[in-house]
N, C-alpha and C positions, 0 to 999 in steps of 0.2 A: 793438297792438290797444287801442281805447278801453275803459276799465273799464265805461262805460255799456252798450256792446254786449254785454259778457260777462254783466252782471247781467240784461239783458233777454233774452238767449238762454237763460239758466238758467230764467227765469220762463216763457218760451215752451216749454220742454222738457217740462213736465208735460202729457202727452197719453195718458191711459189707453187710448183705443181702439188706439193703436199697440202698446202693451204687450200688450193682449189678443190682437192679431193675431200677435205673436211667440210667445206662449204656445200659441195654436192651432196654429201651425206645428210645435211640438214634439210634437204628438199624432199626426202622420201619418208617412208614409215620407219618405225623403230629407231628414231634418231639417236637417242641416248645410247642404246645398246651398240649400234653400229659404229658410232663415234668412238666409244670406249674400245671396241674390238680393233678398230683401225690404229689407234694410238698405242695400244698394248702390243699389237703385232709389229708396228714400226720400232718400238722400244726394244722388243725382244730381238729383232733382226739386227739392229746396230750394236746391241750388247754382245750378241754371238760373234759378229764379224770383228768387233773391237777386241774381244777376248782372244780370238784366234790370232789376230795380229800381234797382241802382246806375247802370246806363246811363240809366235814366229820370230819376233825380235829377240826373245830370250834364247831360243834354240840356236839361232844364227850368231848370237853374240853381238848383235848389232848395236847394243846399248852398253857394252862394256867400256870402262874407262880406258883400258889399255889398247882399245882398237878404235882409232880416231877416223880412219878413212871411210868405213862403211856408213857411220852416221852422217858424216859430211856429204857423202855421195847421195844419201837419201834426201837430205835437204836440198841439194843442188838439183837433183832430178825432179823433185816435187815443185821447186820454184820454176824451173824451165817449163814443166808441164802446165803450170798455172798461167805463166806468161803466154805460152802458145794458145791456151784457151781464151785468154783475154783478147789476143790478136784475132783469133777466129771469130769471136763474138762481135768484135768491132767491124770486121769485114763482111759479116753475114748481112744480106739484104733484110731490111725491116719488113716483117710480115704485115699484111693488111689485116687490121682487127675486124672480126665479124660484127655485123650489125646486130642490134638487139633482136630483131625479128628472126635473123638467121639462128641465133643462139637458142631462142625459144622453140623454133620449129624443128631444129636438128639437134637432138641431145648428143652430147659428146660421148666418146667411148667410155670415158671414166664414169660418167653418170649412169650409163647402162650397166656397167660392171657392179656399181655400188648397190644395185637392187638385191644382191645376194650377200648373206652374212659371210659365207666362205670366201666369196670373191673379194669382199672387203679386206680380209686378211691377206689374200693373195696379192691384191693391189699394193698394200703396205709393204709386203715383201719385195715386190718388183721395184717400188720406188726407192727403197733403202738398202737393198742387198749389195749394191755395188758402192764401195766406199769412195768418196771424193778424195783428191789429193790433200785437201785441207784437213779432212777427218783423219787421214793416215798420219799427217804431221802432228795432229793433236794426240793421237795414240802414241806416237813416237816420243812426244814430250813426256807422257806418263811413264813410258818404259825407261826413259833416261833418269828417272828418280832413283832407280836401283833399289826400290823397296821390294818386299816380299810380293810374290805373285798375287796373293789374296788382297793385299793392300792396294796393289795396282788395279785390280778388278773393282775394288770399292771406289777408287778414284774415277775409274771409267764409268761406273754406274751413276755417280754424282754428276760427272761432266755431261752425260747424256741427257740428264734432266734439263740442263741449260741448252744443249744443242737442239732439243726437240721442242723448245718453247713455241715455235711457230705453229705447232699443232696442239700442244698442250693447253695453251691459253684459249684458243677457240673451243677446245673440248670443254673446258670448265664453263665458259660462257654459254655454250649450247646446253650443258647439263643444268645450269642454274636458271637461265632465261632464254630458251631456244627461239621464241618468236621475235623478241626484241633484239637478239644478237645477230640474227641472220642478215638484216639490212646493213648493219655496221660492217659485218664481215664481207658482205658483197662489195661494199665501197672500198675496203682495204684490198680485196682481191683485184678489183678493177685498177687500183693504183699500181699494184705489183705487176699486173699484166701490161700496163702502159710503160712501166719503167724497169721491167725485169732485165732487159739486155744491158741497160746502163749500170744497174746494180751489179749484175754478174761481171761485167767488164771491170768495174772498180774494185770489187772484192777480189777477183782473180789477180788483177795487176798488183794490188797492194800486198796481199799475202804472198804472191809469187816473188816479188822483189824482196820481201822480208826473209823468206826461206832461202832464197838465193844468196843473200848477204850473209846469213848465218852459216850456210854451207861453205862459202868461199873463205870466210874468216876461220872456220874450223880447219880448212885445208892448208892454210898458211902457217 
């Protein structure tokens, strides 16, 4: 598996809404089953979208050695999109965090949806069906290996195990020790909620500059 795909997958893995969904699952009934369903549905979603992108890159010839402009253009466009996202996050007004009493008295829409097993899977689909520019770049890095399609799909399946660590690790903790894990996960989620915009700005800016640089070098 290319190192570039691994680094991009780790950058794409920071997804606080998914972590919040897993924590919300731990507050209801059938915790273990619903957590497993959520993670399995999320993994299946990104695996299907990633495999479709691999097929698209192959059909369009976007990763052929003798065609240099399309790959470079993909990197440049992805880099510009991430830089625009970083700028948008930086300019967005800081939302006022809800008080503890508000959170307990008013359940979030996510918490209400997670009462149903089927809606748990639907929520995972909604959260992960649209690939981020960083994930697209990671899949592109796999396509650029020029391996057989089966090997590329195997690389993708392994890469997704890394990309989804933010929900896989809480799943394991909740399966092994659900009561003791919930408090720790709540604290981590609170930290992510307080720093989500800063983390998003930093990740989008760093990866965007990297992809832009790679694309510009390939164009020269």
